C-alpha positions in Angstrom: -16.7 15.0 -22.0 -14.8 15.2 -18.6 -12.4 12.5 -17.7 -12.9 10.9 -14.3 -9.9 10.8 -12.1 -9.1 10.6 -8.3 -7.0 12.9 -6.4 -4.0 11.1 -4.7 -2.4 13.2 -1.9 0.7 12.4 0.1 1.0 14.6 3.2 4.5 14.7 4.6 6.1 16.8 7.5 7.9 19.0 4.9 6.2 18.5 1.5 2.9 17.6 0.2 2.5 16.1 -3.4 -0.8 15.6 -5.0 -1.9 14.3 -8.4 -4.8 13.5 -10.7 -4.7 9.7 -11.4 -6.9 7.7 -13.7 -8.2 4.3 -13.0 -5.2 2.6 -14.8 -2.8 4.4 -12.4 -1.5 7.1 -14.8 -0.7 10.4 -13.2 -2.2 12.9 -15.6 -1.2 16.0 -13.6 0.7 16.7 -10.3 1.5 19.6 -8.0 3.3 20.4 -4.9 2.8 22.3 -1.7 5.2 23.1 1.2 3.4 21.7 4.3 5.4 23.8 6.7 3.8 27.1 5.1 0.6 26.3 6.7 0.3 26.7 10.6 -3.2 25.3 10.6 -4.8 22.4 8.8 -7.6 24.6 7.6 -5.4 27.0 5.8 -3.6 24.1 4.2 -6.8 22.4 3.0 -8.2 25.8 1.6 -5.1 26.4 -0.4 -5.0 22.8 -1.9 -8.7 23.2 -2.6 -8.3 26.5 -4.6 -5.5 25.0 -6.8 -7.2 21.6 -7.3 -10.5 23.2 -8.6 -8.5 25.5 -10.9 -6.4 22.6 -12.4 -9.6 20.5 -12.6 -11.3 23.0 -14.7 -8.4 23.9 -16.8 -7.7 20.3 -17.7 -11.3 19.0 -18.3 -11.1 16.6 -15.3 -13.6 15.5 -12.9 -12.5 14.3 -9.4 -14.7 11.4 -8.1 -12.9 10.7 -5.0 -9.8 11.7 -2.8 -7.2 9.4 -1.3 -4.7 10.7 1.3 -1.7 9.1 2.7 -0.3 10.7 5.8 1.8 9.9 8.9 -0.4 8.5 11.6 -3.4 8.6 9.3 -6.3 6.6 10.7 -8.6 4.9 8.2 -11.3 4.2 10.5 -11.5 7.7 12.2 -10.6 9.8 9.1 -7.9 11.5 11.1 -4.2 12.3 11.5 -3.5 11.4 15.2 -0.5 12.9 17.1 1.9 12.9 14.1 5.2 14.0 15.6 6.6 15.5 12.2 3.6 17.7 11.5 2.8 21.2 12.8 -0.9 20.4 13.3 -0.8 18.6 16.7 -3.3 16.3 18.4 -6.1 14.7 16.3 -6.7 16.5 13.0 -10.2 15.7 11.4 -8.8 15.4 7.9 -11.6 13.6 6.1 -14.3 15.9 7.7 -12.6 19.0 6.6 -11.5 17.9 3.1 -15.0 16.5 2.3 -16.7 19.6 3.5 -14.9 21.5 0.7 -14.9 19.0 -2.2 -18.2 17.3 -1.4 -16.9 14.0 -2.7 -15.8 10.7 -1.1 -12.5 11.1 0.9 -10.4 8.4 2.5 -7.2 8.5 4.5 -4.7 6.0 5.8 -1.0 6.1 6.8 1.7 6.5 4.1 2.9 3.0 4.2 -0.5 1.5 4.0 -1.1 3.8 1.0 1.9 2.5 -0.7 0.7 -1.1 0.0 -2.6 -0.5 -1.6 -0.7 1.1 -4.6 1.3 -2.1 -5.1 -1.8 -4.2 -4.9 -3.8 -2.1 -7.4 -1.2 -0.9 -9.8 2.0 -2.8 -8.9 3.6 -6.2 -8.8 1.1 -7.5 -6.3 -2.0 -7.3 -8.5 -2.5 -11.0 -8.7 -1.3 -11.7 -5.0 -3.8 -11.9 -2.2 -1.2 -12.4 0.6 1.8 -10.2 0.8 3.9 -7.8 3.0 5.1 -4.4 1.8 8.1 -2.9 3.5 9.3 0.8 2.9 13.0 1.2 3.9 13.5 4.8 4.0 14.4 7.2 6.9 12.3 4.8 9.1 10.8 1.4 8.2 7.1 1.4 7.3 4.9 -1.5 6.3 1.6 -2.8 5.3 0.3 -6.3 5.5 -2.4 -7.7 3.0 -4.1 -11.1 3.9 -6.8 -12.8 1.8 -6.7 -9.8 -0.5 -7.6 -7.2 2.3 -5.1 -4.7 3.9 -5.1 -5.4 7.7 -6.0 -2.3 9.7 -6.7 -3.9 13.1 -9.5 -2.8 15.5 -8.0 0.8 15.8 -6.5 1.4 12.4 -2.9 1.1 13.4 -2.1 -2.5 12.6 1.0 -3.6 10.7 3.8 -1.6 12.3 6.7 -3.9 11.6 9.2 -1.2 11.8 8.6 -1.2 15.5 9.0 -4.8 16.2 11.7 -5.4 18.7 14.8 -6.5 16.8 17.3 -6.2 19.6 16.3 -6.2 23.3 17.5 -3.1 25.1 18.9 -1.9 21.7 19.1 1.4 20.1 16.8 4.2 21.1 13.9 4.6 18.7 12.1 7.9 17.9 9.0 6.3 19.3 10.6 6.2 22.7 11.2 2.4 22.9 14.6 0.6 22.5 15.6 -1.8 19.8 13.0 -1.3 17.2 13.7 -2.6 13.6 13.9 0.7 12.1 16.8 1.7 14.3 18.8 -1.0 12.4 17.2 -1.5 9.0 16.4 1.9 7.8 18.8 4.4 6.1 19.1 6.0 9.6 19.9 2.6 11.0 22.5 1.9 8.3 24.2 5.3 9.1 24.3 4.5 12.8 25.9 1.1 12.2 28.5 2.5 9.8 29.3 5.3 12.4 29.8 2.7 15.1 32.1 0.2 13.1 34.2 2.7 11.1 35.9 3.8 14.3 37.7 0.5 14.6 38.9 0.7 10.9 41.1 3.9 10.3 41.5 3.1 6.6 37.8 2.9 6.0 36.5 5.3 3.3 33.8 6.3 5.8 36.1 8.0 8.1 36.2 10.9 5.6 32.6 11.8 6.6 31.1 13.0 9.8 27.9 11.3 10.9 25.8 14.3 9.7 27.3 14.0 6.1 27.2 10.2 5.9 24.5 9.1 3.5 23.1 5.8 2.4 24.7 6.4 -1.1 28.1 6.9 0.5 27.8 3.8 2.5 26.6 1.9 -0.6 29.5 3.0 -2.7 32.0 2.1 0.1 30.4 -1.4 0.4 30.7 -2.0 -3.3 34.5 -1.3 -2.8 34.5 -3.9 -0.1 34.9 -1.4 2.8 34.3 -3.5 5.8 32.3 -1.1 8.2 30.0 -0.4 5.1 29.4 -4.1 4.5 28.9 -4.7 8.1 26.2 -2.0 8.2 24.3 -3.6 5.3 24.7 -7.0 6.9 23.2 -5.7 10.3 20.4 -4.2 8.4 19.6 -7.4 6.6 20.0 -9.6 9.6 17.6 -7.7 11.8 15.2 -7.4 8.9 15.3 -11.1 8.0 14.8 -12.2 11.6 11.8 -10.0 12.2 10.3 -11.0 8.8 10.7 -14.6 9.8 8.4 -14.0 12.8 5.9 -11.9 10.8 5.6 -14.7 8.1 4.4 -17.0 10.7 1.3 -14.8 11.3 0.2 -14.1 7.8 2.0 -16.7 5.6 2.6 -14.3 2.7 3.3 -15.3 -0.9 5.8 -12.5 -1.4 7.4 -9.5 0.5 8.1 -6.3 -1.5 10.7 -3.8 -0.7 10.6 -0.2 -1.5 12.5 3.1 -0.6 16.1 4.3 -0.4 17.6 1.3 1.2 15.8 -1.1 -1.3 17.7 0.7 -4.1 20.7 -1.1 -2.8 19.3 -4.3 -4.2 22.5 -6.3 -4.5 23.3 -5.6 -0.8 19.9 -6.0 0.9 17.6 -8.5 -1.1 19.7 -11.7 -0.9 21.1 -11.1 2.5 17.7 -10.5 4.0 16.3 -13.6 2.2 19.2 -15.6 3.8 18.7 -14.5 7.3 14.8 -14.9 6.9 15.1 -18.5 5.7 17.6 -19.3 8.4 15.0 -18.3 11.1 11.9 -19.6 9.4 9.7 -22.4 10.8 10.4 -25.4 8.4 6.7 -25.3 6.9 7.5 -21.8 5.5 10.9 -22.3 4.1 11.5 -21.6 0.4 8.0 -20.5 -0.3 8.3 -16.7 0.1 9.7 -14.3 -2.6 11.4 -11.0 -1.7 10.9 -8.6 -4.6 11.3 -5.0 -5.5 8.2 -2.8 -5.7 7.0 -1.7 -9.2 6.2 1.6 -8.1 8.7 4.4 -9.0 10.0 6.4 -6.0 8.7 9.8 -7.1 5.3 8.5 -8.0 4.6 5.8 -5.3 3.1 8.2 -2.6 0.7 9.7 -5.0 -0.3 6.5 -6.8 -0.7 4.8 -3.4 -3.1 7.4 -2.0 -5.0 7.3 -5.3 -5.3 3.6 -5.3 -6.9 3.9 -1.7 -9.5 6.0 -3.2 -10.1 3.8 -6.4 -10.2 0.7 -4.3 -12.9 2.2 -2.1 -15.2 3.7 -4.8 
């Protein structure tokens, strides 16, 4: 008897990972493609289709749905829309193309929303109906769940907490605006802060590294050795994040906020500090009610499980 699974697919600007995931969130089989190898979305999908069909037959699996997480993925329209880091420009009719080949239900959302659903279905938020999910990586992604439902908004693009203004006329963001949260509270923002402050401290460990070679791990290790510019970089990241979350809380009143991603791995330098700044800026009625917790999803599985959870949640 064939085992029913869904295909969870994470489309990134450089790499695409996909896996066969059962209803309990276990990845039974996974594979990888280089997104940049395919000049058109049609050629990309055809290559994925050929491999998936082969693996499905070889392993006695039956795919009953497909979930896709992608940058600028639009749940309502079934499209990727103007994703800056993908070769396929403009509006890409993802669901239409994939469904025409596989002839099964296909769903898409942006990568952060997919991870949010993954936490809701397979992670620490299984019993929570109101929570916020924050991905702290190269940028700041997010998903907001209220009353047990992911909030998409009228156009499919709700929940972009990373682009809340954290500093008026602040750092230039990749979106073209200034002062967005992700310019301070992402790994990229952490590096920028460290680069600024290390110049005033000649004895800082960080002065051994150029900006191009400065990584989050290097800054973390320096902070653990009480290096001031490194500690300051983490403090700025936590301060901006905490203040923005205090504003977001007043809209959805979540029970918990989950952190995931590279910066979240520095748990001892980001969780407590963010909680402090959030509480300091909260309206009194919300104080001491909200937990900040780590995601249960593992880094190398989260994207696939999140995309798979999208499909299981829908079907």
